[in-house]
N, C-alpha and C positions, 0 to 999 in steps of 0.2 A: 679324864675330864673331857677331852675332845670327843670321846665316844658319846657322851651324854648330849652334846650339842647336835651331833648328826642324827641321833635318834629323835630329837625334838623336831627337827625340820622334816623328817621323813614320816609323814602321816599317811595312812591308807587312803583317806579321802583325796588328798592332794595328788597322790600318785595315780589314782584311777580316773580322775576327771581332768581333762585338758583345760587350759585357760582359754575362755571364749570371750571375745569382746562384743559388747552389745552394739546394735546399730546406732543408737543415740550417742555413743561415744566416738563414732567415726568423725574424722576431720572432714568438714565440708567447706570447700573454698567459696568465697563470696562471688555473687554473680558479677560478671564483668560489665553488664549493662547498667548497673546501679550508678547514678550520678555521683561523682567524686567531689563535687563542690555545690554549695548552695548559693543562691543569688537572691538579693532583695533589691527592689526598685521603689523609690519614693517619688511620686509624681504629683505636681500641682496643675490642675486643669483650670485655667482662667475663665473659660466659657461656662463651666458648670459650677464654679466656686467649690471644688472638692479637692481634697488631698487623698491619694490612695497609696496603699502599701501593698506591693505584690511580692510574694515569696515563692521562688521557684516557678514563676510564671502564673501563679494563681493569686487572685485577689484575697488579701488577708484582712485588711481593714480599710474602711472608707470614712472620711471625716468631712462634714459640710462646714463651709466657712461663710461668714456674712458677706464678704466682698473680696475683691482681688487683693487689696492691701493686706487685709487680715490673713488671707490664705498665703500670701507671699511671706509675711512675717513668720507664720507658723511653720511653713516649709523650711525657711532658713534656720529657725530655732531647732527643728528636728535634725537638719543637716549638721548644725553645730554640735548637737549632742553626740551624733554618730562619730564625727571627727574627734571629739573629746574622748570618747571611749577608745578609739584607736591610739590616741596619744597616751592614755592611761595604761593600756595593755602593753605598749612598747616600754613604758617606764617600769611596769611590774616584771616584765621579762628580763630586764637588765639586772634587777636585784635578785 
C-alpha cells in the first residue's frame, strides 16, 4: 500500500520541471518613507468666518459661517464629536 502512495507523488511532470516562484509572489517590504501616522487639524478662522479641516497637511473641507459666534459654536460642536468618538472607541476596546 505504501508503494501506491509513492507512485502517486512521483509524476513525470513534477520531476522534470523545477518549482519557480513568480515575481508577483515575491515579498516586497513597504517603503520606509511612507508616513506612519495621519494627522487632521480643525481650524476656526475668525477673520474670514470659515472652519477648515486639513488632513495630512492638505485642505480637505472648508465651511463658511455667518459670524464668529456661529463659527465658534460649530467648531466646538465638531471638537465635541471628535472627543466623543475617542471616548466611544476606548469603551469598545475594553469590551
